[in-house]
C-alpha positions as CSV (number, residue, x, y, z in Angstrom):
1,M,-24.5,45.8,12.2
2,T,-21.2,46.3,10.3
3,K,-17.7,45.0,11.8
4,R,-17.0,48.3,11.7
5,F,-19.8,49.1,13.9
6,K,-18.5,47.3,16.4
7,Q,-14.9,48.3,16.7
8,L,-15.5,51.2,17.9
9,L,-17.9,50.0,20.4
10,L,-14.3,48.2,21.9
11,P,-12.7,51.4,23.2
12,V,-16.0,52.4,25.0
13,A,-16.5,49.4,26.5
14,I,-12.9,48.8,27.8
15,T,-12.3,52.4,29.2
16,S,-15.6,52.5,31.3
17,T,-14.5,48.8,32.6
18,L,-11.1,49.9,33.2
19,L,-12.1,53.4,34.9
20,V,-13.8,51.4,37.6
21,A,-11.1,49.3,38.1
22,G,-9.2,52.5,38.8
23,Y,-7.1,51.5,35.3
24,S,-7.8,54.5,33.3
25,A,-4.0,55.1,32.3
26,A,-4.2,51.3,30.5
27,T,-2.6,50.2,27.3
28,P,-5.5,52.7,24.2
29,V,-7.1,50.3,22.0
30,V,-6.6,51.1,18.4
31,E,-8.8,49.9,15.8
32,A,-7.7,48.5,12.6
33,S,-8.5,50.6,10.4
34,S,-5.7,51.1,7.8
35,T,-6.2,53.1,4.9
36,V,-3.1,51.9,3.3
37,G,-3.6,49.6,0.3
38,Q,-7.1,48.3,-1.0
39,E,-10.6,48.9,0.2
40,L,-11.2,46.7,2.4
41,Q,-12.5,43.4,1.2
42,T,-13.0,40.7,3.8
43,S,-15.7,38.9,5.0
44,A,-17.6,42.1,6.2
45,A,-17.1,43.4,3.2
46,S,-21.1,44.5,1.5
47,Q,-20.7,41.6,-1.7
48,Y,-21.5,39.0,2.2
49,Q,-24.1,41.2,3.4
50,D,-28.5,40.2,2.8
51,I,-27.5,38.1,0.1
52,D,-30.4,36.9,-2.4
53,M,-29.5,32.6,-1.5
54,D,-32.0,32.0,-4.4
55,A,-30.6,34.6,-6.9
56,R,-27.6,32.8,-9.4
57,Y,-24.6,34.1,-10.8
58,N,-24.9,35.1,-14.9
59,D,-22.3,38.0,-16.1
60,G,-22.8,36.6,-19.9
61,V,-19.8,34.4,-19.6
62,L,-20.3,32.8,-16.6
63,I,-23.4,31.3,-15.9
64,E,-24.8,29.3,-12.5
65,H,-26.8,26.5,-14.4
66,S,-30.4,26.2,-12.6
67,S,-29.9,22.8,-11.3
68,N,-27.3,24.4,-9.3
69,M,-24.7,21.4,-10.0
70,F,-22.9,23.2,-12.7
71,W,-22.2,26.4,-14.4
72,G,-23.0,26.9,-18.7
73,K,-26.0,26.4,-20.7
74,G,-25.8,22.7,-20.7
75,E,-25.7,21.8,-24.5
76,R,-22.7,19.0,-23.3
77,I,-23.2,18.2,-19.2
78,K,-25.7,17.1,-17.5
79,V,-27.4,15.7,-15.0
80,L,-28.2,12.3,-14.6
81,S,-29.2,11.3,-11.7
82,K,-29.6,12.9,-8.2
83,T,-29.8,10.8,-4.6
84,G,-32.2,13.2,-3.9
85,E,-29.6,13.3,-0.8
86,T,-27.2,15.6,1.1
87,L,-24.8,15.8,3.4
88,A,-24.7,19.2,3.8
89,Y,-26.3,21.9,6.3
90,T,-28.5,23.9,4.2
91,A,-31.4,25.2,6.7
92,E,-30.7,28.9,7.5
93,S,-30.0,29.4,10.4
94,E,-29.3,32.4,13.4
95,H,-25.6,30.5,13.5
96,V,-25.6,29.9,10.8
97,H,-24.3,32.9,8.1
98,P,-25.8,32.6,5.2
99,T,-23.3,32.9,2.6
100,L,-22.2,29.4,3.9
101,T,-26.1,28.3,3.7
102,K,-26.0,29.4,0.5
103,H,-22.7,27.4,-0.3
104,S,-23.9,24.2,1.0
105,R,-27.4,24.4,-1.5
106,K,-24.1,23.8,-4.5
107,M,-23.8,20.3,-2.3
108,D,-26.3,18.2,-3.7
109,Q,-25.5,14.1,-3.7
110,A,-25.4,13.5,-7.9
111,I,-24.4,11.8,-10.7
112,I,-23.1,14.2,-13.4
113,Q,-22.2,14.1,-17.0
114,V,-20.2,15.7,-19.1
115,D,-20.1,14.9,-22.2
116,D,-20.5,11.4,-23.6
117,N,-18.2,9.4,-21.4
118,V,-17.2,11.2,-18.1
119,Y,-18.7,10.5,-15.2
120,L,-18.6,12.5,-11.3
121,G,-19.8,11.5,-8.1
122,Y,-20.3,14.9,-6.8
123,G,-21.8,15.1,-3.6
124,F,-20.7,11.7,-1.8
125,G,-18.0,12.7,0.5
126,I,-15.3,16.2,-0.2
127,D,-13.5,14.6,-3.0
128,T,-15.4,14.1,-6.0
129,P,-14.6,10.4,-7.5
130,V,-14.6,10.6,-12.1
131,M,-15.3,7.6,-14.1
132,I,-14.3,7.8,-17.1
133,E,-15.5,5.0,-19.7
134,G,-13.5,3.4,-22.6
135,D,-13.4,1.2,-24.7
136,D,-13.1,-1.9,-23.9
137,G,-13.1,-0.2,-19.8
138,I,-12.8,2.3,-17.1
139,I,-10.5,4.5,-15.6
140,I,-10.8,6.2,-12.5
141,V,-9.4,9.7,-11.3
142,D,-9.3,10.7,-7.9
143,P,-11.4,7.4,-6.1
144,G,-12.6,9.0,-3.2
145,E,-11.9,9.5,1.0
146,S,-12.1,6.1,2.3
147,V,-13.0,3.0,1.1
148,E,-17.0,3.1,2.2
149,M,-17.3,7.0,0.0
150,A,-15.3,4.6,-2.5
151,E,-18.7,2.0,-2.8
152,S,-21.3,4.4,-2.4
153,V,-20.0,6.2,-5.3
154,K,-18.8,2.8,-7.2
155,E,-22.3,1.7,-7.1
156,Q,-23.9,4.8,-9.1
157,F,-20.7,4.3,-11.9
158,R,-21.3,1.0,-12.0
159,K,-24.9,1.6,-12.8
160,I,-24.0,3.4,-16.2
161,T,-21.1,0.6,-16.5
162,D,-19.8,-2.8,-16.1
163,K,-17.1,-2.5,-18.2
164,P,-13.8,-3.4,-16.1
165,L,-11.3,-1.3,-14.2
166,K,-8.3,-0.1,-16.1
167,A,-6.2,2.7,-14.4
168,I,-6.7,4.5,-11.4
169,I,-5.1,8.2,-11.4
170,Y,-4.6,9.0,-8.0
171,S,-4.5,13.4,-8.4
172,H,-2.2,14.2,-5.6
173,N,-1.5,11.9,-2.1
174,H,-3.7,14.1,0.1
175,I,-6.3,11.2,2.0
176,D,-9.7,12.5,0.5
177,H,-8.1,11.9,-2.7
178,I,-6.5,8.3,-2.5
179,S,-7.9,6.6,0.3
180,G,-11.0,4.8,-1.1
181,V,-8.4,2.9,-4.1
182,R,-9.0,-0.7,-2.6
183,A,-13.3,-0.2,-3.2
184,W,-11.7,-0.5,-7.3
185,A,-8.3,-2.2,-7.1
186,T,-7.2,-4.8,-5.2
187,D,-3.2,-5.7,-4.7
188,E,-2.9,-8.1,-7.0
189,Q,-4.3,-6.4,-9.9
190,V,-2.0,-3.4,-9.2
191,S,1.2,-5.6,-9.0
192,S,0.5,-8.0,-12.0
193,G,-0.2,-4.7,-14.0
194,E,-4.1,-5.4,-15.0
195,V,-4.0,-2.0,-13.9
196,K,-2.3,0.4,-13.6
197,I,-2.3,3.0,-10.9
198,I,-0.9,6.3,-12.5
199,A,0.4,9.5,-9.7
200,Q,3.5,12.1,-10.0
201,D,6.7,9.9,-8.4
202,G,7.1,12.0,-5.1
203,L,3.4,10.9,-3.9
204,T,4.4,7.7,-1.6
205,A,7.2,9.6,0.4
206,A,4.3,12.7,0.6
207,V,1.6,9.9,2.0
208,A,4.5,8.3,4.9
209,N,4.5,12.1,6.0
210,W,1.2,12.8,6.2
211,S,0.6,9.2,7.8
212,S,2.6,8.7,10.3
213,N,5.7,11.5,10.7
214,L,2.9,14.3,11.4
215,G,0.1,12.0,11.0
216,S,-1.0,12.3,15.6
217,L,-1.0,15.7,15.0
218,F,-2.4,16.5,11.6
219,G,-5.4,14.2,12.0
220,H,-6.0,15.7,15.5
221,R,-5.6,19.6,13.9
222,T,-7.8,18.2,11.0
223,S,-10.8,17.1,12.5
224,Y,-10.5,20.8,14.5
225,T,-10.8,22.2,10.4
226,G,-13.2,19.9,10.3
227,A,-15.4,20.5,13.9
228,K,-15.6,16.9,14.5
229,H,-15.8,17.3,18.0
230,V,-19.4,18.6,17.9
231,E,-22.5,17.8,16.6
232,E,-23.0,18.9,12.5
233,G,-25.9,21.2,12.1
234,E,-26.3,24.2,12.9
235,H,-24.1,24.4,16.0
236,G,-21.6,22.7,14.3
237,T,-20.0,22.2,10.6
238,V,-22.4,22.8,8.1
239,N,-20.3,21.9,4.9
240,D,-16.2,21.5,4.9
241,G,-16.0,24.2,1.8
242,L,-14.4,22.1,-0.6
243,G,-17.2,19.6,-0.5
244,P,-20.1,18.8,1.8
245,R,-18.6,16.2,4.7
246,F,-15.6,14.9,4.9
247,M,-17.0,10.9,4.6
248,Q,-14.1,9.3,7.3
249,G,-14.1,5.8,6.9
250,A,-12.1,2.6,6.5
251,I,-8.6,4.9,4.6
252,S,-6.6,2.6,1.8
253,F,-3.9,2.3,-0.3
254,I,-2.3,0.3,-3.1
255,E,1.5,2.1,-4.3
256,P,1.2,3.6,-8.0
257,N,3.2,1.1,-10.5
258,T,3.4,4.3,-13.7
259,L,5.1,7.4,-12.4
260,I,5.3,10.8,-13.7
261,A,8.5,12.1,-12.9
262,T,8.7,16.4,-11.7
263,N,7.1,19.4,-14.4
264,A,6.8,15.8,-17.3
265,T,3.7,15.1,-18.8
266,L,2.5,11.3,-19.4
267,D,1.0,10.8,-22.9
268,I,-1.1,8.1,-22.8
269,T,-3.8,6.1,-24.2
270,I,-5.8,4.0,-22.2
271,A,-9.3,2.2,-23.3
272,G,-8.9,4.0,-26.3
273,V,-9.2,6.9,-24.6
274,R,-6.0,9.4,-25.2
275,M,-5.1,12.2,-22.4
276,Q,-2.6,13.4,-21.0
277,I,-1.7,13.5,-18.0
278,V,0.9,16.5,-16.1
279,N,2.6,17.3,-13.5
280,V,1.0,21.4,-12.1
281,P,2.8,21.8,-8.6
282,S,0.6,23.5,-6.5
283,E,-1.9,22.8,-3.5
284,T,1.0,19.8,-3.8
285,K,4.6,19.3,-5.3
286,D,2.9,16.3,-6.9
287,E,-0.7,17.2,-7.8
288,V,-1.3,16.7,-11.3
289,V,-4.3,17.1,-14.1
290,V,-5.3,15.2,-16.7
291,Y,-6.4,16.5,-19.9
292,L,-8.7,14.3,-22.8
293,P,-7.9,16.3,-26.4
294,E,-10.1,14.5,-28.4
295,Q,-12.5,16.1,-25.7
296,K,-11.2,19.4,-24.9
297,I,-12.1,18.5,-21.4
298,L,-9.7,19.0,-18.3
299,H,-10.0,17.9,-15.3
300,A,-7.6,20.5,-12.9
301,A,-7.8,18.4,-10.3
302,E,-7.4,20.2,-6.5
303,V,-5.3,23.2,-8.5
304,L,-8.8,24.7,-7.9
305,Q,-10.0,24.3,-4.5
306,G,-13.6,24.2,-5.6
307,E,-15.8,27.3,-5.8
308,N,-13.6,29.2,-2.4
309,F,-10.5,31.2,-2.5
310,P,-7.8,29.0,-1.9
311,N,-5.9,27.7,0.7
312,L,-2.4,28.9,0.2
313,H,-2.0,28.2,4.0
314,T,-4.4,25.5,5.6
315,I,-3.7,26.7,9.5
316,R,-4.7,22.8,9.8
317,G,-0.9,22.7,9.5
318,T,1.2,22.3,6.5
319,K,4.1,23.1,4.6
320,F,5.2,26.0,2.9
321,R,3.1,26.1,-0.4
322,D,4.5,28.8,-2.7
323,P,1.5,30.8,-4.5
324,A,4.3,31.8,-7.5
325,M,5.0,28.1,-8.5
326,W,1.1,27.6,-7.5
327,F,-0.8,30.4,-10.1
328,K,2.1,29.7,-12.3
329,G,0.7,26.2,-12.7
330,I,-2.7,27.6,-13.3
331,D,-0.5,28.8,-15.9
332,V,0.2,25.6,-17.5
333,M,-3.6,24.8,-17.9
334,R,-4.8,28.0,-19.8
335,Q,-2.4,26.6,-22.5
336,F,-4.5,23.4,-23.9
337,D,-7.9,23.8,-25.4
338,T,-10.8,24.0,-22.4
339,E,-14.3,23.4,-23.5
340,I,-14.9,21.9,-20.3
341,M,-13.0,21.7,-16.9
342,I,-14.4,19.8,-13.8
343,N,-12.8,19.5,-10.8
344,S,-12.0,17.5,-7.4
345,H,-13.7,19.8,-5.7
346,G,-16.6,22.1,-6.3
347,R,-19.0,22.2,-10.4
348,P,-18.0,22.0,-13.5
349,V,-17.6,24.4,-16.1
350,E,-18.9,24.1,-19.6
351,G,-17.9,26.9,-22.3
352,K,-14.6,27.9,-23.6
353,A,-14.9,31.6,-22.4
354,A,-16.3,30.3,-19.9
355,V,-13.8,27.9,-18.5
356,A,-10.5,30.9,-19.0
357,N,-12.9,32.9,-16.6
358,V,-12.2,30.8,-14.1
359,L,-8.7,29.7,-14.5
360,T,-8.2,34.0,-14.8
361,A,-9.2,34.9,-11.7
362,Y,-7.9,32.1,-10.0
363,R,-4.9,32.1,-10.7
364,D,-5.1,36.7,-11.0
365,A,-6.2,36.1,-7.1
366,I,-3.1,34.3,-5.9
367,Q,-0.1,36.2,-7.9
368,Y,-2.5,39.1,-6.0
369,T,-2.3,38.3,-2.8
370,H,1.8,36.9,-3.6
371,D,3.2,39.8,-5.2
372,Q,1.3,43.2,-2.4
373,T,2.4,40.6,-0.1
374,I,6.1,40.6,-1.2
375,R,5.2,44.5,-1.8
376,Y,4.8,44.8,1.7
377,M,7.4,42.8,3.0
378,N,9.8,44.6,1.0
379,K,8.6,48.2,2.9
380,G,8.8,46.3,6.4
381,L,5.9,45.4,7.6
382,T,5.2,42.6,10.2
383,P,2.1,39.4,9.6
384,D,0.0,41.6,11.4
385,E,0.4,45.0,9.8
386,L,0.3,42.5,6.4
387,V,-3.4,42.3,6.7
388,E,-4.5,45.3,7.2
389,V,-3.2,46.1,4.2
390,V,-3.6,42.9,1.2
391,K,-7.3,43.0,0.8
392,L,-8.4,41.5,-3.0
393,P,-9.5,44.2,-5.1
394,K,-13.6,44.5,-5.8
395,H,-13.5,42.5,-9.4
396,L,-11.3,39.5,-7.5
397,A,-13.2,39.6,-4.1
398,E,-16.7,39.4,-6.1
399,H,-15.7,37.0,-7.9
400,P,-18.4,33.9,-7.2
401,W,-15.4,31.1,-7.5
402,L,-13.4,33.5,-5.1
403,G,-15.6,33.3,-1.9
404,E,-13.7,33.4,1.3
405,H,-15.6,29.5,2.5
406,Y,-12.5,27.4,2.5
407,G,-9.0,29.7,2.6
408,T,-9.2,33.5,3.6
409,V,-6.6,36.1,2.3
410,A,-5.6,37.0,6.0
411,H,-3.5,33.7,6.5
412,A,-2.6,33.2,3.4
413,V,-0.7,36.4,3.9
414,R,0.7,35.2,7.3
415,Q,2.2,31.9,5.9
416,I,3.7,33.8,3.1
417,Y,5.4,36.0,5.4
418,V,6.6,33.1,7.3
419,G,6.8,31.2,3.9
420,Y,9.4,33.2,2.7
421,V,11.2,35.6,6.2
422,G,10.0,32.8,9.2
423,F,9.4,33.3,12.4
424,Y,11.5,35.9,13.3
425,E,9.6,39.6,12.5
426,A,13.0,41.4,13.3
427,D,12.3,42.8,17.1
428,P,14.7,40.9,19.5
429,W,12.5,40.0,21.9
430,Q,11.0,37.2,20.1
431,L,14.6,35.5,19.7
432,E,14.9,35.4,23.8
433,P,11.2,35.7,25.0
434,M,10.1,35.5,28.3
435,A,8.7,31.6,29.3
436,Y,5.6,30.7,28.2
437,Q,4.3,30.6,31.8
438,Q,6.7,33.1,33.3
439,R,4.8,35.3,29.8
440,A,1.2,35.0,31.4
441,K,1.6,35.6,34.5
442,A,3.3,38.7,33.9
443,F,0.7,39.4,31.4
444,V,-2.0,38.9,34.0
445,E,-0.2,41.3,36.4
446,L,0.0,44.0,33.9
447,M,-3.4,43.1,33.3
448,G,-5.0,44.3,36.7
449,G,-5.2,41.2,37.5
450,R,-7.2,38.0,36.9
451,D,-10.3,40.3,37.6
452,N,-10.2,42.6,35.7
453,I,-9.1,40.4,32.5
454,I,-12.7,38.2,33.3
455,S,-14.4,41.6,33.5
456,T,-13.0,43.5,29.8
457,A,-13.5,40.1,28.6
458,K,-17.0,40.5,29.0
459,A,-17.1,43.9,27.9
460,A,-15.6,42.9,25.0
461,I,-17.9,40.3,24.3
462,E,-20.7,42.7,24.7
463,A,-19.5,45.2,22.2
464,K,-18.9,42.0,20.2
465,N,-15.4,42.4,19.8
466,Y,-15.2,38.0,20.1
467,T,-11.1,38.0,19.3
468,F,-10.0,40.6,21.9
469,A,-12.1,38.8,24.6
470,A,-10.5,35.2,23.4
471,E,-7.1,36.9,23.0
472,I,-7.5,38.1,26.4
473,L,-8.7,35.0,28.7
474,S,-6.1,33.3,27.1
475,Y,-3.3,34.5,29.5
476,P,-5.7,33.8,32.8
477,I,-6.6,30.3,31.7
478,T,-2.6,29.5,31.2
479,V,-1.9,30.7,34.4
480,N,-4.6,28.1,35.9
481,K,-5.9,25.4,33.1
482,D,-8.8,25.2,35.5
483,D,-9.9,28.7,35.5
484,M,-13.8,27.6,34.7
485,Q,-15.7,30.6,34.4
486,A,-12.6,32.4,32.2
487,R,-12.5,29.4,29.7
488,Q,-16.5,29.3,30.3
489,L,-16.6,32.6,28.7
490,K,-13.8,32.2,26.1
491,A,-15.9,29.2,24.5
492,A,-18.4,32.0,24.4
493,A,-16.4,34.4,22.8
494,Y,-16.1,31.9,19.8
495,K,-19.5,30.5,19.8
496,A,-20.7,33.7,19.1
497,W,-17.7,34.5,16.7
498,S,-18.2,31.6,14.7
499,A,-21.9,32.7,14.0
500,E,-20.6,35.3,11.9
501,Q,-17.6,33.5,9.1
502,V,-18.2,32.9,5.8
503,N,-15.0,31.1,6.1
504,I,-16.3,27.0,7.5
505,N,-12.2,26.5,8.9
506,W,-12.4,29.4,10.7
507,R,-16.3,28.6,12.2
508,N,-15.1,25.1,12.6
509,W,-11.7,25.8,14.6
510,A,-13.7,28.2,16.8
511,L,-16.4,25.4,17.9
512,N,-13.5,22.6,18.4
513,A,-11.4,25.3,20.8
514,A,-15.2,26.2,22.8
515,A,-16.0,22.9,23.0
516,E,-12.1,21.7,24.3
517,L,-12.4,24.9,26.6
518,E,-15.7,23.6,28.1
519,G,-14.4,19.8,28.6
520,E,-16.8,18.8,25.7
521,R,-15.0,17.6,23.3
522,D,-16.5,14.6,21.7
523,F,-14.0,11.9,20.1
524,S,-16.6,9.7,18.3
525,N,-16.0,11.7,15.3
526,L,-12.4,11.9,15.1
527,I,-10.4,11.7,12.4
528,S,-7.0,9.9,11.7
529,F,-4.7,9.4,9.7
530,A,-2.9,6.6,10.8
531,S,-3.7,3.6,8.9
532,V,-2.6,-0.1,8.7
533,D,-3.1,-0.5,5.1
534,V,-2.2,2.4,4.6
535,L,1.3,1.5,6.7
536,T,1.4,-2.1,4.8
537,A,1.6,-0.4,1.1
538,L,5.1,1.8,2.6
539,P,8.4,1.3,0.9
540,S,10.5,-0.7,4.4
541,K,12.8,2.3,4.2
542,Q,9.6,5.0,5.0
543,I,8.6,3.0,7.6
544,F,11.8,2.3,9.4
545,D,12.2,6.2,8.8
546,M,9.0,7.2,10.8
547,M,10.8,5.7,13.3
548,T,14.0,7.7,14.1
549,A,11.5,11.1,15.1
550,T,10.3,9.2,18.0
551,L,13.6,8.6,19.4
552,I,13.4,10.2,23.5
553,A,16.0,12.3,23.2
554,E,16.9,13.1,26.9
555,N,16.9,9.2,27.5
556,T,19.4,8.3,25.0
557,V,21.8,10.9,25.3
558,D,24.7,7.9,27.0
559,V,22.8,5.4,24.8
560,N,24.8,4.0,22.0
561,M,22.1,1.1,20.6
562,A,22.0,-0.2,17.3
563,M,19.1,-3.2,15.7
564,S,18.7,-4.7,12.2
565,Y,16.3,-6.1,10.0
566,S,16.7,-8.3,7.3
567,F,13.7,-9.8,5.6
568,A,14.5,-12.9,3.8
569,D,11.2,-12.2,0.3
570,T,12.5,-8.4,0.1
571,E,16.1,-9.4,0.7
572,E,16.4,-5.5,2.6
573,A,18.5,-4.7,5.8
574,F,18.3,-1.7,8.0
575,T,19.3,-0.7,10.4
576,I,19.3,1.8,13.4
577,E,21.3,3.3,15.3
578,I,21.0,5.1,18.3
579,R,23.8,7.2,19.0
580,N,23.6,9.8,21.9
581,G,20.1,11.1,20.8
582,I,19.9,10.6,17.9
583,A,18.6,7.7,15.0
584,Q,20.5,7.2,12.6
585,L,18.2,5.0,9.9
586,H,21.4,3.1,7.8
587,T,20.1,0.3,4.4
588,E,22.2,-2.5,5.3
589,A,22.5,-4.1,8.6
590,L,25.8,-3.4,10.5
591,A,27.4,-6.0,11.4
592,D,28.6,-4.9,14.8
593,A,24.5,-4.2,16.6
594,D,23.8,-4.9,19.4
595,V,20.0,-6.9,18.8
596,K,20.0,-8.5,14.9
597,I,16.3,-10.1,13.8
598,A,15.6,-12.2,10.9
599,T,12.3,-12.1,9.8
600,S,10.1,-10.9,6.0
601,R,8.1,-7.8,5.5
602,A,5.3,-9.9,5.5
603,V,5.7,-10.4,8.7
604,L,6.5,-6.9,9.9
605,N,2.8,-6.0,8.0
606,Q,1.9,-8.5,10.4
607,I,3.3,-6.5,13.7
608,L,1.9,-3.6,12.2
609,M,-1.7,-4.8,11.7
610,A,-2.1,-5.9,14.8
611,G,-1.3,-2.7,16.3
612,P,-1.5,-2.8,20.7
613,N,-1.2,-7.1,19.9
614,S,2.2,-6.9,18.1
615,L,3.9,-8.6,20.8
616,Q,1.7,-11.8,20.7
617,V,2.4,-11.6,17.0
618,I,5.6,-11.3,17.5
619,A,6.1,-14.4,19.9
620,S,3.4,-16.5,17.4
621,N,6.2,-16.1,14.8
622,M,8.8,-16.5,17.3
623,E,7.9,-19.7,18.4
624,N,7.6,-20.8,14.0
625,G,10.8,-19.7,13.6
626,N,9.4,-16.0,10.7
627,F,10.7,-14.3,14.0
628,K,14.2,-15.1,14.4
629,F,16.9,-13.3,16.2
630,E,20.4,-13.6,15.5
631,Q,22.3,-11.2,18.1
632,G,20.7,-10.4,21.3
633,G,17.7,-11.8,22.9
634,I,13.7,-10.3,23.4
635,K,14.8,-8.6,26.4
636,G,17.6,-6.2,24.4
637,F,14.3,-5.7,21.9
638,G,12.5,-4.7,24.4
639,L,15.3,-2.2,26.0
640,F,16.0,-1.0,22.7
641,M,11.9,-0.9,21.6
642,S,11.4,1.5,24.9
643,Y,13.6,4.4,23.8
644,F,10.9,5.4,21.5
645,D,8.0,7.3,22.6
646,Q,4.3,6.5,21.9
647,A,1.7,9.1,20.2
648,T,-0.2,11.4,22.8
649,S,-3.9,10.0,22.3
650,P,-6.2,13.1,20.7
651,Q,-7.9,13.0,24.3
652,D,-4.9,14.1,26.0
653,L,-3.8,16.6,22.6
654,M,-4.8,20.1,23.6
655,L,-4.2,23.1,21.3
656,I,-6.6,26.0,23.1
657,V,-6.1,25.1,26.8
658,R,-2.6,25.6,27.1
C-alpha cells in the first residue's frame, strides 16, 4: 500500500469517528500533497519499493563488487579474510523494511586489503579502524569505538605484521573514532613521543563537551538512536546505519601530542609513509582526512558518512552542522588525485572515475538540500512547509551512496532552518505559548475529550497514519502520564511505523519510544558517554569548567562562596566562585577563597576514578597529607559541593512520556 493511499484513508476514518462522537465541525485534515518543488523522493519513493535483495549496482562507472565488500573491479582491493560473522541482522522480516535488510548485508566482518600496505578492519563495529604498514612500524587511523572492539581488530591486524606502533590518527572527536586508543598505546608511549597521536587542535575540547557537559543527555539520546533499550533483531535494531552495530565497551582517551591547526595541512612521513593530513571541517570542525600521495589513496574519514545520505543534523542531538562548510570540505577532497577512497564508515571505492562519482554526488546532495532550503526560506516557508518542498531530485535520490538509511533530507531541512533563523517561525504566539501542561489540557478539551482522542487515534492507526495517531495521543499522556491505554496505543503506532522505515535512526527512535511508553526499557545495553578514562585524560581547566553548568542556581541566588584547588605536581591552580546564582571559573587560586585545597592532579584523578567512593579517597589522602585544607575544612567543602547538581539517572530521564 502506498503512502499516498494511506493518507487518503485518514480523512475518511477521522470524519466517521468524529461524526459518531458528534463533532462534525472538527478541523479538516489536510493531506501532505504539495506540488511545489521536486517530485516526492523519500522513503516512500519508487526506488525503495520491491527491491531486488541480490541485485548489485553497476552503471559502468560505479560498480559493486561481487564480494559485496567494496566498489570496483578488484584490481587493487581484495578481501584478505572474513570471519564468517556479521553483527548486523540480515534475515528478511515483515518487521524490517527490505531496504534496511539489504543495507545490513553490506556489513560482513572482514579484513580488506587496499593496495600493498593498507588494511581495513571492516564490520567489527560501527567504525572501521585502518592500519597503514610502513618500513619499520604501523599507523592506525581511528582505533575504534571501545577498547574491546579495538582489541578484536588488533588481533586480526597482528596476523599481518608485528611491527611496532608509530602513530595513531584521530579523524575527529566522536566516541566511535577515538575510544579504542588504549588497545594500542599507553600514556607513557605518548608522553615520551614514542607514539604520535595526531588530531586537529580542537578535538580535546570537543571530547570534553560530549563526555560531560551534556554527557548524560547525549548518552541517553544515543541509546534511543541505537534502540539500546529493546532487543536486537527484527523487533529492534538491525544495523546502525554507518555500520553493523556500535560495540559498547571501555571508553578510553589519550590526549593528542601532535596537533593540526584549523584548515591546515600536516605533511609528515612516518615509518617511511608520506602522508598529507588535512583539516576538512564538515561533520565536525575537527575532522581530518589522510591522503597518501604516492599511492593515491584517500582516507575520507567521516566527511562521507558511508553509503547513506549524511546526518546534516543528527536527531540524537548536536551543535549546528553547517552544510555549506560540509560540501565545500568535500570540494577540498575532490582536488586530490585519488584512485582509491576508504572511509571510517562504508565500503572502499576503487577507480578514479568511481571516486569522483561518489564525491560529486555526495557534495551535490548536501548543496542541493542546503540551497533549496535557503531558497524556500526566503519565500517565507517554515520547517513544516519546507519538508514538503525540499526533496532530492531523482538522480541524487537514487544514487547508491545517498540512501536515507542514516540521515534524511527531512530532518536536515528542519535543522538548516533552525541553524540560520532559530526556533521562532515569526508567529508571536510562539514567544509566549500557554504553559506546557495547560496547553495539553486545553487541546484535549478542544479535541472532544480524552475518549474521542483515543477513538480517533485507533481510526488513524487502522488507516496506517501512525504518526498522526502518535501526535494526538501525546496530549492525554501529558495530562495523565499514567494513562496506560493511551501510552500503549501510541507505542503500537510507533511499532507499526518503525517497520516501514528505511532510516535506521527513525526506526530505532520509534522502537525505543515504544519501550518507554510501555514501561519496558531494558537498561542493560545502555550507551553511556561517561568515562573516567576520558575525564582523567582531559586538561584540568576543562574538568573544572564542566562544573559550572551543574550549579543549582535557585539554591545559590544569595550565596557568595569560593573554593580553590592548587596542584603541586602540575603547578596549576583553579578557583570556582559561586556568585548569586552563577559559578565562575578562575585559573588561579583566589586569596580570599572560603575553601582552599592543596593537592595534586594525580589525587584529583583518583577522586574522579572513585566515583561514588570519592569521599573515602579524599579521606585517605587527607590522612597521608596529599589532600590538605589550607582554608576552611571538610564541612565547608561539603557545603560548597552541595550547591552542584547530580546527573539524572537514565531510568528517570523520560523523553517521550512527558
